[in-house]
C-alpha positions as CSV (number, residue, x, y, z in Angstrom):
1,X,-57.0,36.9,25.4
2,X,-54.7,34.9,27.7
3,X,-55.8,32.3,30.0
4,X,-54.9,30.1,32.9
5,X,-51.1,29.8,32.8
6,X,-51.2,26.5,34.6
7,X,-52.6,24.9,31.5
8,X,-50.1,24.0,28.8
9,X,-50.9,22.8,25.3
10,X,-49.1,20.6,22.8
11,X,-49.8,20.5,19.1
12,X,-48.5,17.4,17.4
13,X,-47.0,18.3,14.0
14,X,-44.2,15.8,13.5
15,X,-45.7,13.1,11.2
16,X,-44.7,12.3,7.7
17,X,-48.3,12.3,6.3
18,X,-47.9,8.8,4.9
19,X,-51.5,8.4,4.0
20,X,-51.6,11.7,2.1
21,X,-48.2,11.0,0.5
22,X,-46.6,14.3,1.6
23,X,-46.1,16.4,4.7
24,X,-49.5,17.8,5.6
25,X,-48.7,20.6,8.1
26,X,-47.6,23.1,5.4
27,X,-50.4,22.2,3.0
28,X,-52.6,25.3,2.3
29,X,-56.2,24.9,3.2
30,X,-58.8,27.7,3.0
31,X,-56.1,30.3,2.5
32,X,-53.5,29.3,5.1
33,X,-51.3,26.4,6.1
34,X,-53.2,23.5,7.8
35,X,-51.1,23.7,11.0
36,X,-51.9,27.4,11.4
37,X,-55.6,26.7,11.7
38,X,-55.0,24.3,14.6
39,X,-52.6,26.6,16.4
40,X,-55.0,29.5,16.0
41,X,-57.9,27.5,17.4
42,X,-55.8,26.5,20.4
43,X,-54.7,30.0,21.2
44,X,-58.1,31.6,20.4
45,X,-59.6,29.0,22.7
46,X,-57.7,30.1,25.7
47,X,-54.1,28.8,25.8
48,X,-51.4,31.3,26.4
49,X,-49.0,31.4,23.5
50,X,-46.0,31.1,25.9
51,X,-47.5,27.8,27.2
52,X,-47.8,26.3,23.7
53,X,-45.5,23.5,22.5
54,X,-45.4,22.5,18.9
55,X,-43.8,19.1,18.3
56,X,-42.0,18.9,14.9
57,X,-40.2,16.1,13.1
58,X,-40.7,15.6,9.4
59,X,-40.1,18.9,7.5
60,X,-39.1,20.1,11.0
61,X,-37.2,23.3,10.0
62,X,-40.0,24.5,7.6
63,X,-42.7,23.7,10.1
64,X,-40.8,25.5,12.9
65,X,-40.3,28.6,10.7
66,X,-44.1,28.6,10.1
67,X,-44.8,28.4,13.8
68,X,-42.4,31.2,14.8
69,X,-43.7,33.5,12.0
70,X,-47.2,33.4,13.6
71,X,-46.6,32.5,17.2
72,X,-43.1,33.7,18.2
73,X,-43.6,32.9,21.9
74,X,-44.4,29.2,21.2
75,X,-41.9,26.5,22.0
76,X,-40.6,24.1,19.4
77,X,-39.9,20.6,20.5
78,X,-38.1,18.3,18.1
79,X,-39.1,14.6,18.0
80,X,-36.1,12.6,16.7
81,X,-38.3,9.5,16.6
82,X,-41.1,11.0,14.5
83,X,-41.2,7.9,12.3
84,X,-42.6,6.0,15.3
85,X,-46.2,6.2,16.4
86,X,-47.8,9.4,17.8
87,X,-47.0,8.5,21.4
88,X,-43.3,9.4,20.7
89,X,-44.4,13.0,20.0
90,X,-46.7,13.0,23.1
91,X,-43.7,12.0,25.2
92,X,-41.5,14.8,23.8
93,X,-44.2,17.3,24.6
94,X,-44.9,16.0,28.1
95,X,-41.3,16.2,29.0
96,X,-41.5,20.0,28.5
97,X,-44.5,20.4,30.8
98,X,-44.0,21.5,34.4
99,X,-45.0,19.0,37.1
100,X,-48.6,19.0,38.3
101,X,-49.8,20.7,35.1
102,X,-52.6,19.6,32.8
103,X,-51.8,19.4,29.1
104,X,-54.2,20.1,26.2
105,X,-53.2,17.7,23.4
106,X,-54.2,18.7,19.9
107,X,-53.4,17.2,16.5
108,X,-51.9,19.4,13.8
109,X,-54.0,17.6,11.2
110,X,-57.3,18.7,12.8
111,X,-57.6,22.2,11.3
112,X,-61.4,22.3,11.5
113,X,-61.6,22.1,15.3
114,X,-63.5,25.2,16.5
115,X,-61.9,27.7,18.9
116,X,-65.1,27.5,20.8
117,X,-64.6,23.8,21.4
118,X,-61.1,24.4,22.7
119,X,-62.5,27.1,25.0
120,X,-65.1,24.8,26.4
121,X,-62.5,22.1,27.2
122,X,-60.2,24.7,28.8
123,X,-63.0,25.9,31.0
124,X,-63.5,22.4,32.3
125,X,-59.9,21.8,33.3
126,X,-60.7,22.5,36.9
127,X,-62.4,19.1,37.2
128,X,-59.0,17.5,37.6
129,X,-59.9,14.6,35.2
130,X,-59.1,13.9,31.6
131,X,-61.3,16.2,29.6
132,X,-62.5,15.1,26.2
133,X,-65.0,16.3,23.6
134,X,-67.8,14.0,22.4
135,X,-69.4,14.4,19.0
136,X,-72.2,12.3,17.7
137,X,-71.7,9.8,20.6
138,X,-67.9,9.3,20.1
139,X,-64.9,10.8,22.0
140,X,-62.3,12.6,20.0
141,X,-59.3,15.0,20.1
142,X,-58.3,17.5,21.3
143,X,-58.3,16.3,24.9
144,X,-56.8,17.6,28.1
145,X,-54.6,15.2,30.0
146,X,-54.8,15.4,33.8
147,X,-51.4,16.0,35.6
148,X,-51.0,12.4,36.7
149,X,-51.5,11.2,33.2
150,X,-48.9,13.7,32.0
151,X,-46.5,12.3,34.6
152,X,-47.3,8.7,33.5
153,X,-46.5,9.7,29.9
154,X,-43.1,11.0,31.0
155,X,-42.2,7.7,32.7
156,X,-43.5,5.4,29.9
157,X,-41.3,3.9,27.2
158,X,-41.4,5.5,23.8
159,X,-43.1,2.4,22.3
160,X,-46.1,2.8,24.7
161,X,-49.5,4.1,23.8
162,X,-51.7,6.9,25.3
163,X,-54.7,4.5,25.2
164,X,-53.2,2.3,27.8
165,X,-52.6,5.2,30.2
166,X,-56.1,6.8,29.9
167,X,-58.8,5.9,32.3
168,X,-62.1,4.4,30.9
169,X,-64.5,6.8,29.4
170,X,-66.8,6.5,32.4
171,X,-64.0,8.1,34.5
172,X,-63.2,11.0,32.1
173,X,-65.0,14.3,32.0
174,X,-66.8,14.2,28.6
175,X,-68.0,17.4,27.0
176,X,-70.6,17.1,24.3
177,X,-69.9,19.5,21.4
178,X,-71.6,20.4,18.1
179,X,-68.3,20.5,16.2
180,X,-67.7,18.1,13.3
181,X,-64.1,19.3,13.3
182,X,-63.2,17.1,16.3
183,X,-64.1,14.0,14.2
184,X,-62.0,15.1,11.2
185,X,-58.4,14.1,10.9
186,X,-57.1,15.1,7.5
187,X,-55.7,11.8,6.2
188,X,-57.1,11.8,2.6
189,X,-57.9,14.3,-0.1
190,X,-61.6,13.8,0.7
191,X,-60.9,14.8,4.3
192,X,-59.1,17.8,3.0
193,X,-62.1,18.9,1.0
194,X,-64.4,18.4,4.0
195,X,-62.2,20.5,6.3
196,X,-61.9,23.2,3.7
197,X,-65.7,23.4,3.4
198,X,-66.0,23.8,7.2
199,X,-63.3,26.4,7.4
200,X,-64.6,28.4,4.4
201,X,-68.0,28.6,6.0
202,X,-66.5,29.7,9.3
203,X,-64.6,32.7,7.8
204,X,-67.5,33.9,5.7
205,X,-68.8,37.3,6.9
């Protein structure tokens, strides 16, 4: 089911997976590649496939092939500076986004995020603020950047950070969710097991 075409989304999938010791995006988890879980949550949550950007870097060709096999209308954006911090990938994505457009920012290594959570965030985009989920009292990803933050990312140097551009929490639109997936970045084998457990329970009949 498609959604508001004024909302774009970027899934960051360019990292080297240094803490895991290998590229994570292609790692099978609960029957499919980790990245596919994230992409499916974003699209099922309400983002049009044609408004989806996947930022690749490490293992770029293989990751791009995976994306196109499942989401042929998605755009691939290559981050030549993927060895830098995550902000370099955010900039690559932002530069693809039309002006005055909010951007859902999702992490490829958060496969356990529920499509329902994405849907709730997308439904709140009309507020015009940064929209962010809160789980057990802490703010997490994915989050929606307001248009003026997207523009600020575009004009910032590659060595900047998203944190310095975001308003304080009191000025964001916070959405309380019952979704442990937003608090789970897969950085260790233990994280992988936790994510697999969440996903396995989700696909059970």
